[in-house]
C-alpha positions as CSV (number, residue, x, y, z in Angstrom):
1,M,146.8,102.2,84.6
2,M,149.8,102.1,82.4
3,F,149.5,98.4,81.8
4,I,146.3,98.8,79.8
5,M,148.2,100.6,77.0
6,R,151.4,98.4,77.4
7,D,151.5,97.5,73.7
8,T,152.1,101.1,72.7
9,L,154.9,101.7,75.2
10,Y,157.5,99.2,74.0
11,P,160.3,100.6,71.8
12,S,161.2,99.1,68.5
13,N,164.6,97.7,69.7
14,P,163.7,93.9,70.2
15,L,166.1,93.4,73.1
16,I,164.9,96.4,75.1
17,A,161.3,95.5,74.2
18,S,161.8,92.0,75.5
19,M,163.3,93.3,78.8
20,L,160.4,95.7,79.3
21,R,157.9,92.9,78.7
22,L,159.7,90.8,81.3
23,L,159.7,93.7,83.8
24,F,156.0,94.3,83.0
25,A,155.1,90.7,83.7
26,L,157.0,90.9,87.0
27,F,155.2,94.1,87.9
28,C,151.8,92.5,87.2
29,S,152.5,89.5,89.3
30,V,153.7,91.5,92.3
31,C,152.2,94.9,92.2
32,V,148.9,94.9,90.3
33,P,146.0,94.7,92.9
34,A,143.8,91.6,92.7
35,A,140.9,93.7,91.5
36,W,142.8,94.4,88.3
37,A,144.5,91.0,87.8
38,N,141.9,89.5,85.5
39,I,141.7,92.6,83.2
40,M,144.3,91.1,80.9
41,D,142.2,87.9,80.4
42,V,139.4,89.5,78.5
43,N,139.5,88.5,74.8
44,V,136.0,89.1,73.7
45,P,136.1,91.4,70.5
46,M,135.2,95.0,71.1
47,K,135.1,97.4,68.1
48,L,134.9,101.2,68.4
49,E,132.5,103.0,66.0
50,K,132.4,106.7,65.5
51,L,128.9,108.1,65.2
52,G,129.5,111.9,65.1
53,A,132.3,114.4,65.2
54,H,132.7,113.7,69.0
55,S,130.6,110.7,69.7
56,Y,131.6,107.0,69.8
57,F,130.2,103.7,70.9
58,V,130.9,99.9,71.3
59,Q,128.3,97.3,70.6
60,G,127.8,94.3,72.8
61,Q,126.7,90.9,71.6
62,S,123.1,90.0,71.3
63,D,122.7,87.1,73.6
64,A,122.3,87.0,77.4
65,A,125.4,87.2,79.6
66,S,127.5,84.1,79.4
67,S,131.0,82.8,79.7
68,E,131.1,82.8,75.9
69,N,130.5,86.6,75.5
70,Q,132.2,87.3,78.9
71,G,129.3,89.6,79.8
72,F,129.7,91.8,76.8
73,M,126.1,92.0,75.9
74,S,125.2,95.7,76.3
75,N,126.4,98.9,74.6
76,A,128.4,101.8,76.0
77,G,129.7,105.0,74.5
78,F,131.8,108.1,75.1
79,V,132.0,111.7,73.9
80,V,135.3,113.6,73.5
81,T,135.3,117.3,74.3
82,R,138.2,119.7,74.4
83,D,138.0,119.7,78.2
84,G,137.5,116.0,78.9
85,V,135.6,112.8,78.1
86,V,132.0,111.9,79.1
87,V,131.3,108.2,79.2
88,F,127.8,106.7,78.9
89,D,127.5,103.4,80.8
90,A,130.4,101.3,82.1
91,L,129.6,97.8,80.8
92,A,129.2,94.5,82.7
93,S,132.5,94.1,84.5
94,P,135.8,95.9,85.4
95,P,137.7,93.9,82.7
96,L,135.2,95.0,80.0
97,A,135.4,98.6,81.3
98,A,139.2,98.5,81.1
99,K,139.0,97.3,77.5
100,L,136.7,100.2,76.7
101,L,139.2,102.5,78.5
102,G,141.9,101.2,76.2
103,L,139.8,102.2,73.2
104,I,139.2,105.7,74.7
105,R,142.9,106.1,75.2
106,K,143.6,105.2,71.6
107,T,141.2,108.0,70.6
108,T,142.2,110.8,73.1
109,S,144.4,111.6,76.0
110,Q,141.8,113.9,77.5
111,P,140.9,113.0,81.1
112,I,137.7,111.1,81.8
113,K,135.6,113.6,83.7
114,R,132.1,112.0,84.0
115,V,130.3,108.7,83.7
116,I,126.6,108.8,83.1
117,V,124.8,105.6,84.2
118,S,121.7,105.0,82.1
119,H,120.3,102.7,84.9
120,Y,121.5,100.3,87.5
121,H,121.2,96.9,85.8
122,A,124.3,94.7,86.1
123,D,125.3,94.9,82.4
124,H,125.5,98.7,82.5
125,F,127.4,99.6,85.7
126,Y,129.6,96.8,87.0
127,G,132.6,98.4,85.3
128,L,132.3,101.8,87.1
129,Q,135.3,101.2,89.4
130,V,137.7,101.4,86.4
131,F,136.6,105.0,85.7
132,K,136.2,106.0,89.4
133,A,139.9,105.0,89.9
134,L,140.8,107.7,87.3
135,G,138.9,110.4,89.1
136,A,135.7,110.4,87.0
137,E,132.5,111.6,88.7
138,I,129.5,109.2,88.4
139,W,126.1,110.6,87.7
140,A,122.8,108.8,87.8
141,Q,119.1,109.6,88.3
142,R,117.8,110.1,91.9
143,A,115.7,107.0,91.7
144,A,118.8,104.9,91.6
145,Q,119.9,105.9,95.1
146,G,120.4,102.8,97.1
147,A,120.0,100.4,94.1
148,T,123.3,98.6,94.9
149,R,122.2,97.8,98.5
150,T,118.9,95.9,97.8
151,E,118.3,92.2,98.1
152,A,117.7,92.0,94.4
153,A,121.1,93.6,93.8
154,A,122.8,91.1,96.0
155,E,121.0,88.2,94.2
156,R,122.0,89.5,90.8
157,F,125.6,90.0,92.0
158,A,125.7,86.4,93.2
159,Q,124.3,85.2,89.8
160,R,126.8,87.2,87.8
161,K,129.7,85.9,89.9
162,E,128.6,82.4,89.0
163,V,128.0,83.0,85.3
164,L,130.8,85.5,84.6
165,F,133.6,84.3,86.9
166,P,136.5,85.3,86.8
167,W,135.5,88.6,85.1
168,V,133.0,89.3,87.9
169,D,134.2,88.3,91.3
170,D,134.4,89.5,94.9
171,N,136.7,92.3,93.8
172,T,134.0,93.8,91.6
173,Q,132.6,96.9,93.3
174,L,129.0,97.9,93.0
175,L,129.4,101.7,93.1
176,E,126.7,104.2,93.6
177,A,126.7,107.6,91.9
178,D,128.6,110.6,93.2
179,R,125.8,112.8,92.1
180,F,122.1,111.9,91.8
181,L,120.0,114.0,89.4
182,D,116.5,115.2,90.0
183,G,114.5,115.5,86.7
184,D,116.1,116.6,83.4
185,T,119.6,118.1,83.5
186,D,121.5,120.0,80.8
187,F,125.3,120.7,81.0
188,E,128.1,121.9,78.9
189,M,131.6,120.6,78.6
190,G,134.4,121.7,76.3
191,G,132.0,123.5,74.0
192,L,129.6,120.6,73.6
193,H,126.1,120.6,75.1
194,F,124.5,117.6,76.7
195,A,120.8,117.0,77.5
196,L,120.1,114.3,80.1
197,R,116.5,113.2,80.2
198,H,114.9,111.2,82.9
199,V,112.7,108.8,80.9
200,G,111.7,106.5,83.8
201,P,110.0,104.7,85.2
202,A,110.2,102.6,82.2
203,H,112.8,99.8,81.7
204,S,113.8,100.9,85.2
205,S,112.7,103.6,87.6
206,E,115.9,105.6,87.0
207,D,116.3,105.5,83.2
208,L,118.4,108.3,81.8
209,A,119.0,109.1,78.2
210,M,121.7,111.5,76.9
211,L,121.6,113.6,73.7
212,V,124.8,115.2,72.4
213,K,123.3,118.2,70.8
214,E,126.1,119.1,68.4
215,D,126.3,115.6,67.0
216,G,122.6,114.8,67.2
217,V,123.5,111.5,68.9
218,L,121.1,110.0,71.4
219,Y,122.3,107.4,73.9
220,A,119.0,105.9,74.9
221,G,120.1,103.1,77.3
222,D,117.7,100.2,77.5
223,L,114.6,102.1,76.6
224,V,115.4,101.0,73.1
225,F,116.4,97.4,72.1
226,R,117.4,97.0,68.5
227,G,117.6,93.7,66.8
228,R,116.5,91.7,69.9
229,V,113.5,91.3,72.1
230,P,113.6,93.9,74.9
231,F,113.9,92.8,78.5
232,V,110.7,94.4,80.0
233,G,110.3,92.4,83.2
234,D,107.9,94.1,85.6
235,A,108.5,97.6,84.2
236,D,105.7,100.1,83.9
237,S,105.0,99.5,80.2
238,R,102.5,102.4,80.0
239,A,105.1,104.8,81.3
240,W,107.7,103.3,79.0
241,I,105.6,104.0,76.0
242,A,105.2,107.6,77.1
243,A,109.0,107.8,77.6
244,L,109.6,106.7,74.0
245,D,107.4,109.5,72.8
246,K,109.6,111.8,74.8
247,L,112.7,110.5,73.0
248,I,111.0,110.8,69.6
249,A,110.4,114.5,70.4
250,L,114.2,115.0,70.7
251,K,114.5,114.3,67.0
252,P,118.0,112.6,67.1
253,K,120.0,111.9,64.0
254,V,121.6,108.8,65.4
255,L,120.2,106.6,68.2
256,V,122.4,104.3,70.3
257,P,120.2,101.6,72.0
258,G,121.2,99.8,75.1
259,H,121.5,96.7,73.0
260,G,122.0,96.2,69.3
261,A,123.3,98.3,66.5
262,P,123.0,102.1,66.3
263,S,120.2,103.5,64.2
264,R,120.3,106.3,61.6
265,T,116.5,106.0,61.4
266,P,115.8,106.6,65.1
267,R,112.1,107.1,64.8
268,A,111.6,103.6,63.2
269,D,113.4,101.9,66.0
270,L,111.7,103.9,68.7
271,V,108.4,102.9,67.2
272,F,109.5,99.2,67.0
273,T,110.1,99.1,70.8
274,R,106.9,101.0,71.4
275,D,104.9,98.6,69.3
276,Y,106.3,95.5,71.1
277,L,105.3,97.1,74.4
278,Q,101.9,97.9,73.1
279,F,101.5,94.4,71.8
280,L,102.3,93.0,75.2
281,R,99.9,95.3,76.9
282,T,97.1,94.5,74.5
283,Q,97.5,90.7,74.6
284,M,98.0,90.4,78.4
285,S,95.4,93.0,79.4
286,Q,92.7,91.1,77.4
287,A,93.7,87.9,79.2
288,A,93.8,89.6,82.6
289,R,90.5,91.3,82.1
290,N,88.8,88.1,81.0
291,L,90.3,86.1,83.8
292,I,92.2,83.8,81.4
293,P,95.0,81.9,83.1
294,F,98.5,83.2,82.0
295,D,99.7,79.9,80.6
296,D,96.6,79.7,78.4
297,A,96.9,83.3,77.3
298,Y,100.6,82.9,76.5
299,A,100.0,79.8,74.4
300,A,97.2,81.4,72.5
301,T,99.2,84.6,71.6
302,D,100.7,84.8,68.1
303,W,104.4,85.6,68.9
304,S,105.5,84.9,65.3
305,K,106.7,88.5,64.7
306,Y,109.2,88.2,67.6
307,R,109.9,84.5,68.0
308,N,113.0,84.3,65.8
309,M,114.6,87.4,67.3
310,P,117.6,87.1,69.7
311,A,116.7,86.9,73.4
312,F,113.2,85.8,72.7
313,N,113.5,82.6,74.7
314,E,115.3,84.4,77.6
315,A,113.0,87.5,77.8
316,N,109.6,87.1,76.2
317,R,107.8,84.8,78.5
318,V,109.2,86.7,81.6
319,N,108.0,89.9,80.0
320,A,104.6,88.6,79.3
321,Y,104.1,87.1,82.7
322,N,105.2,90.2,84.6
323,Q,103.0,92.4,82.4
324,Y,100.1,90.1,82.9
325,L,100.5,90.5,86.7
326,R,100.9,94.3,86.4
327,L,97.9,94.7,84.1
328,E,95.9,92.5,86.4
329,Q,96.8,94.8,89.3
330,E,96.0,97.9,87.2
331,G,92.6,96.4,86.5
332,V,92.0,95.9,90.3
333,E,93.1,99.5,91.0
């Protein structure tokens, strides 16, 4: 993976530097596997932010995945210990993961030991092969087992290859975890203590959150969307609300959502997501209970609090419809 850090390897002598660049270009054209060839084409900005003594993150853009943002629309983070690096989520493509790797390497030379996958949605795990190639062990919650082999996963992969080509293509590997976790798991690495909490089923069945105890930094995955409308889909909103209460009980100092800026007022942002979910449940449950057709119920709902937020057009109607169906079923049961 030397080529990822190529700008730091050239000497100050212009002639030697020019020769090395020529050799590097030849190496890339002949020796770099096809799976890595498009890594150097990524130019979407990615800025590293330090959140604690050991904890870092990068913030994706707020819109849905597109050729404009090259799929960089979710967050990821990493924690540096004296014995190695723990990465939280791997972004939406191998090129984006490689760019994250470059930022890690500018921060530390420690080996990347572990990647924690918050959940198996495309924007959070498509970059796993970059870290797997370095020997990192992938951890995910047990409910994610087999998630890459479903019909829905195949449909999403086809959609991403169309929308995000060439950053996602047939060389992108949908990797499952090396270790699946049952329930909550705590571990120590290099003097730091990590608390992994299973907070699904919520946004997905396998949601994992990670608290870095010494820093008070909570990587919450997509249980919390900050500054944009959450993607709820057909998630169990009642369980999701309970999961948010579980995160509130951890009392983090800093919260890293799956999308949007980090929060140093975690409780307020946890409550915002919880209130949106509760609003969906209240409005759609009333309609389902009174046998009001969905289109009529949606049109009659006052969405003004959320209408001007990013991703409203992409997510809100889908959220409402799926929750309408779920709540209708809950009423039958």
